[in-house]
N, C-alpha and C positions, 0 to 999 in steps of 0.2 A: 256429504262429500268428503268428510274428514278421513275415513279409511282410504278412499281413493287418493287423496292428497298425500297421506303418509306413505302409501305404496309407491307413488310417483317419486317422492323425495328419496325413498330408499333406492329406487332404480338409478337416480341421479348420481349416487355415490359410485356406481359401477359404469354407468353409461353417461360419460361427461358431456356428450353432444346434446342431451335432452334439454329443452328449454325449461324455464320455470313453469310450475303448474299454472295453467290459465285460470284466472279468477272469473273471467266472463268470456262469452263467445265473441270471436272476432267480428267487428262491425260488418265487414264484407260478407262473411258467412251468414250472419243474422239477416242481412238485407236480402241475400239470395233465398233464404228460407221464407222470408216474408213475401217475395215475389211468387214463389211456388204456392204459398197459402192464398195469395190474392187470385192466382189463376184458378185454383180449386174452388174458392168461394164464388168467383164469377161464373164458372161452368156449372156449379151446383145450383145457383139461383136461376140461371138461364134455363137449365133443363128441367128442374123440379117445379119452379114457381113461375116460369115464363118472364122473369125479370131481366133487365139488361145486364150484360156481363160487367159493364162499367160500375154498377152499384156494388158488386162484390169486390172489385178492385179497391174502390174507395173505402168500403167498410174494413177491409183487411188493414189498410194503412192507418185509418182512423183509430181502430182498436189497438194496434201495436204502437201507435205514436205517443208522443209526450202527454197528450191530453187525456189518455185512458190508462193503458197498462204501462206505458213508459219503456217498452222493450227497445224502441228506437228513441234515443235522446236527441236533443237539439243539434248536437255536433254531428251525429250520424246522418240526420236529415240534411244538414248543410252540406255534408260530403256528397250526398246523393243528388243534390239539387242540380249540379251541372249536367248529370245524365238526364234528369227530367227536363232541363232546358233544351237539350238536344231532341228529346222525344217530342216535346211540344212544338219545337221549331219545324221538325220534319212533317208533323201533322198539319201545321199551318201552311207549310209549303204546298201541300195538296189542296188546302182550302183556297189559297191564293190562285191556284191554277183553275179553280172553278169560277173565278171572277173574270168574265169576258167583257172588257170595257167596250169593245165594238158592238157587241150584242146589246149592252145596256144603253148605248147611244140610240139604238134603233127602238128599244123598248122602254120608253120614258115612264110608263106606269109602274114598272118594277122599281126604278130608281125613286119615284115618288113615294112608293110604299116604304122603302128602306129609310128615306129621309124622315117620313112622318113618324114611323114607329121609334126610330132612334131619337129624334128630337123630343117627342112626347115623353119617352122614357127618361131622358136626361133632365128635362124640366121638372117632372113630377118627383123624381128621386132627389134632386137638389132641394126642392121645396120641403120634402119630407124630412131630409137630414137637417136642414136649417131650422125649420119651424117646430117639428115634432120631437126631434132628438136633441137639438140645441148645439149642433156642430158649428164651427166658424164657417164663413163663406168659402174660404179656400179648401177646407177639408170636406165641406159639403159638395163642392165641385169635384173634388177628387173621388168621393164616394160615387157620384153620378157617373163620372167618366169610367170608373172601374166596372160598374155594374150595368151600364146601359146596353152593352152588346150581348148577343147570344154567344153560346160556347161552340165555336166552329168544330173543335175536335169531337165533342159529344155528338153533334148532329151528323157529322161525316161518318163516324164510327157506328152510330145507331142505324143509319141508312145502309151501310155495308153489312152490318150484323144481320139485318132483316132482309137483305137483298131487295131493298125498296127501289122501285122505279115508277115514275109517273109525274103528273103535273104538280101535285102537292109536294112530292119529294124534291123535285127540281127547284120549285119556288122557295122552299124552305132552305135548301142549300145556298141558293143565290142570295136570299135576304140575309142569311147568317154571314156570308162572306162580305157583303156590302156594309152591314152594321158593324162588323169587326173592323173594317177599314176606317169607317167613320169614328169609331171609338178610339183608334190609335191616334188620329189627328187631334181629337178632343183631349186625349190623355197628354199629348205633348204640350198643348196649350195650358192645361191644368198645372203642369210642372212649373211653368212661369208664374202662375197665380200663387202656388204654394211658396215659391221662393220669395215673391214680393211680400206675402203675408208673414212668413216666419222670420225672414232675415232682412227684409227691406232692401235686398240687393238687386237692383234693377238690371245690372249687367248680366247676372246669371238668369234673371227672370226672362230676359230677351234671348240670350245666346243659347241657353240649355234646350229650350224647345226646338230651336233651329238646328242645333247639333243632333238631336234625336231624330227629327224628321229627315233632314238632309243626309245624315249618316245612315239611317235605315234604308232610305231610297237609294243612296249611292251604292251601298254594299249589295243590296238586292239586284240592282241593274247590272253592276259589274259582274257578279257571280252568275247571273242568268246568261250574260254574253259569253262568259268563259265556258259554261256548261254546253251552250248551243254550238260554240265553235269546235269543241272537242267531240261532242256527240255526233256532229254532222259527218264525221269520218268513220262512224261505226254503223253496223247494220241496224235498221229501224226496229225497235221493239226488242233488241237483243239484251242479254245480261250485261254486256259491256255498257250499254246506255244507262241501265239502271244503276250500275256501279258509279258511273260518272255523275249522275244526278245526285246520288247520296254523298259522294265524296266532295263535290263542290258545295253541297248544302252544309256539310261539316266545316268546310273552309269558311263559309259565311258565318257560321256560329262562332268559330274561333276569332275571326276578325272583329265581329260585333262585341265579343267579350273583351277583347284587347282595347277597343275604343270606347267602352262603356256605353254602347248603344243597345237597347233592348233586343234580345235575340228573337223574340216572337215577332217584332216589327220587321226586322231584316229578312227573316225567312218568308213572311207573308208577302213582302214586297218582291222577293225573288220569284215566288210563285206567280204573282200577278204579272211581273215582267216577262216570265217565260210564256205565259198565255198571250201577251200582247206582241212580243218580238218574234215568236216562232212562226213566221209566215210560211216557211217551207215544211211545216209539220214534222220537224226533226224529232221532237220529244212529245208530240201530241198524244201518242198512243203508248207512251212509256209510263208505267205506274209503279208505285212502291209495291213490292211483293206482299204476300200474305203475312210475312214476318213482321209487317208494321204493327200487327196486334201486340207483338212484344213491346213495342214502343208505348202502346196504350196501357199495358200492364204497369210498366215502369212509371209512366206519367201519373196515372191515377192512384197508384199505391203511394207514391211520394206526395202527391197532392193531398191525399187523405191524412197522411202523417203531419203535413204542414198546417192543418186546420186547427184553429185555437179553441178546441172544444172545452178546455179547462176553464175558459172565460164565459162559457154559455150558461147564464143564469136566467131566471124567469123574465126579468126586465129586458136584458139584452136579447133574449130569444123572441120576446114580443116585438121589439123594435126591428129585428131582422125579418120577422114574419111580415110586419107592416110594410117594410121596404119591398119585399117580394110581391106583396099584393098590389101596391101602387105601380110597381114596375110591370107586373104581368098585365094589369088592366090597360096601361098606357101602350104597351107593345101590341096587345090585341086590338085596341081601338085604332091604332095607326094602320094596321093591316086591313081592318074592316072598312075604314073610311076611304081607302084607295083601291085601285085595280078592279073597279066594278065592271069594266067593259071586257076584260080579258080573263076573268076568273069568277065562277059563280060564288054566291055568298056562302054556301055550305063548305066549299073548298077553302075559301078565305078564312073561315072559322078554324078549320083544321091547321092551316098555315100559322094562324095566330097562336095556336097551342104548340105547334112544332118548334117555334123559334124561342120558346121560354128558357131552355137550359142555360145555366150560368155556372161556370166552374173554373177550370185550370187557368184560362187566360186572365180572369179577374184576380186570382190568387197571385199570379206572377207579376201582374201590374202592381198589386199591393206590395209585393216584395221589392220592386224597383223603387217605389216611393219610400218604403221603410228604410232602405239603405241610405237615403239622403238625410232624413231627419229622424233617426232612431229614438231620440229622446221624447218625441211627441207622437210619433206615428203609431205607437202601440195601441193607445186608446182611440186615436182618431180613425184608424183603419179597422177597428174591431167590428163595426157595423157591417161594412161590405164583406169582410172575411167570414163572419158568421152567416150572412145571407148566402154566400157561396157554399158554406158547409151544408146548409139545408137543401140547396138546389143540387148539390152533388148527388143526392139520393133521389130527389123528386124529378129533376130535369130530364134524365134519360128516359124515365117512364112516361113523362108527358110527351116527349118527342116520339117515342115508340107507339104510344096510343094514337097520336095524330096520323102517323103513317099507316097504321093498321086499319083505322077507321076509314081512311081514304081507299082501302082495298089495294094498296100498292106494295104490300109485303108478301113474302112467300111463306105460307103455313107449312107444317105446324110449328109452334113456338120452339119445340125442343129438337127441331131437325138439325142435322149436321150442317155446318157451313161448307 
């Protein structure tokens, strides 16, 4: 680069408007190139090996992130996190819209399955983190709360990627949405436990969980009402309605960030509120356009870059693998033990495999906790984050396998969407 630098400096003597010779690529330009690399990696893996596109997106971010090549440093990843926040929020908005509370009231077996698999997952992960890894009760509870839920964005995008439709697909999507909602409640309670354990501050231990839950629910309900009120004046299914849905979702993201309420909770609550309050079917048939795959690329590239791969050693790797084994068995057992009357055992087995993904939501929950107690959360949250790193690659494939074994996807694997 020396001759190029010298030539540039010689030009500066005559062209005074030229900036100093750039020592490194602008972070925005680098991030844009990384998104393109993620897209190409995802498409290549999908078309040549039949792997999920999500795997390629995560690999691109992980390789370029601080844990491997270091092309993206921690500061650049932190700058990109608000964009990933928005991407995750919009995808969770769609997940929340799959959560039909009225239908759940009529179908108690589905709710029983969700409660069983989520409760078993929480208890087994808590016991593993406390007894096998040696974490404190508070951080063991945090580990369980972060990792007990399936990854709604992964399941939703995998189903759309493979054009999956059918009983197993629908049950997997619904169980994912319910377990996600349950994990948000547990996560809020765990905030209080961590406050009590770390600082002995009972005021924060009580008020902070209430602030998170009430704030997320309030923002979600208010923004859902605003979206319905404005969208009702537009043609159903029109571009204007899509624009209103996205714009109000961005409003919810902004308000949540201002009030220190988790974005993922607020947007999920907004989606659930839209499903519950939209009695006139104003937005029932309005969906995010195909462009929401752009959100997926941003989300999973940034998520891959956030993974603490530099801390992955043989001991921590075995511990993360052990967590995934006990979690996977618990969720599988919870599904198999319930719903016997409305779903055959063969399909329940596939649902138990399909709900295994764990990724972006867990990582963003970890980031919320890390911002509160940064001095201790680095090591305390290493276990769930490394488990998420492993499942970023395996989770999409497990879900894809379950949907294909159910015969609910459209072949061939390399077909155009």
